Residue, then its C-alpha position, 0 to 999 in steps of 0.5 A: m386899812k381903816k382911816h378916819l378923822v379924829s376931831l379934838l376941841i382945843f379951846s373951841i378951836p377944832f384940831i384935826c388929826l388923821s389916824e390909821e387904825l391897825p388890825s389888832e387883837f387884844k388878848n389878856n391885855l397884850i397886843y397883837l397886830k394882825p395884818k394880811l398878805a396879798d393872798g389873804t393870809t393873816l399874820t400875827f405879830f406880838t408887839d412889845t415896846g420894851g422888846g428888842w426884836n423885830a423879827i419874822s419866821r423863816e418858814l414864812s420867808e421861805k414860803y413866799g420867797w422873800e429876799i433875805s440879806q445878811k447883816e453884821s451884828e455883835n453876835g455875828v451875821i444874821d439874816v434879815t428881810d424887808m417888811p412884807q407887802f400887805d393888803p392895803e385894807a389890813s396893813i401895818p407900817m414898817a419899822g422906824l428907820n433911824n436905828w441899827w435895824a433900819g426897818k428890817l426884820q430878822v429872819v428866825p425859825f418859827e419855833e422861837f416865837s411859838s414857844t412863848t408868844k404863839s406868833d409869826g413875828t415880833l415888833g419891838g421898840r424899834w418898830h414903834a420908834e418915830k411914830v405917834i401911836s395910840f394904844n386904846y386899851p378899853e376900846k381895844k384899838v391901836e392907831v398910828l397918828d399923823e400928828t400929836p394931839t394938842s388938847n386939854e383932854f390929855s395929860t402929858v408925861p415925859l418919856g426918856f430914850q437912850k440915844g447914840l452919838d448920831g442922835g438916833y435911838t439905840m433900843a427905843f425903850p421909853s422910860i416913864d415915871i409912876s408913883v406908888n404910895d407917893r414914891q416916884i418909881p422910874m420904869l420901862l414902858d413895856s407893853g409886852a411884859s408877860a407872865w404865865p400864871s400858875t394854878e394858884a395865881m388863877e384861883k386866888g388872883g383871878l388871872e387868866s391862863g396862858q400868857v397874860a400882861t403883867s408889870f415888873i418890879v425889882a425885888s428890893i421894892f417888891d419886898e418892901w411893899v410886902k413888908s409895909n402893906p400886909e393887906w396886899l395880896v401876894i402869890e408865891d410861885a405865881c408865874n409858871f415861867s419865872h417861878q417868881p411871886m406876884i403882888r396886887v397893888p391897889y393903886v398906881r399913879i401914872g401922870n394925872k391918872t390913878v389906876g388899879p389894881v395892878w399886878f407886879t411880878r418880882r424880878a431880881d434887882s440886877s435884871f433892871h438896875q444893870f441889864m435893862s438900865s444899860m439900854m435906857d436913858r437912866r436907871i429903872d426899877g421895873a417895867l410898866g406893862g398891860s396890867a396897868l396900861q389896861y385902864l388907859r388910852l395912851i398915846v406914845d409920841y416918840p418924836n416928842e418923847q412924851a406920853l399923852i394919857a386921856n383924862e377920860i375914856 
């Protein structure tokens, strides 16, 4: 595991922040962590700040004889295991402890991952919880920081989290505000938001094949954008998985940064106003994914409930 010192100048006073770079792969603006087991085997974890699952394949658990225990969930008893022991030179940290999962990974059949993310496991919101994580999309690096950088090199955006009665995270899903055409829109910060572009989306929109990063927006806003902005590119039946249309928004404001273009995939209002919002600190209108985050060095500071966005990359 790589460790290095990041020096930030704050009013000419040096600030030293110890960081830990994680083995990772950026593919179509989605992030996969790639730790190695002691025998040299590389595992692939799909990372998803807006996902609820921390899980690993049953086949791996059985192959390596990892201890499996049972945990009572609202859907019945599930199998869980601890994070594997990784090679120190290519390791990732365990999940956040102050939530229902308490650092455990659910054990599920490999086919439940391979049908979508083609991975050995997933790391959702509650893996990211309690960490200060730098997602440097332009340089394709993920780092866990020991401290929160304090520097005029960053702008700060508040994040919101739903908390339980004990003060701990429920799902650790961050809410964040963006603006489009000067309208503020509350969103889920969702690094795993995905689409599977149709042939038309690839040909007309220049999107890659397979699983790609997207952002989501509720149908009522999507339809309003289409009506008010006839010059914006819209592709019907753009996603082979959801069969929903996608729209290319020229500019999106996130904190002090204006980025674009950004692809948004249409979703039913109820998907976010009812379902996802029930797990958030407030009602949201969609999810901000890698189609927007690709332009940013974004530090998600869970302990202080804020995002830091580098003013320059």
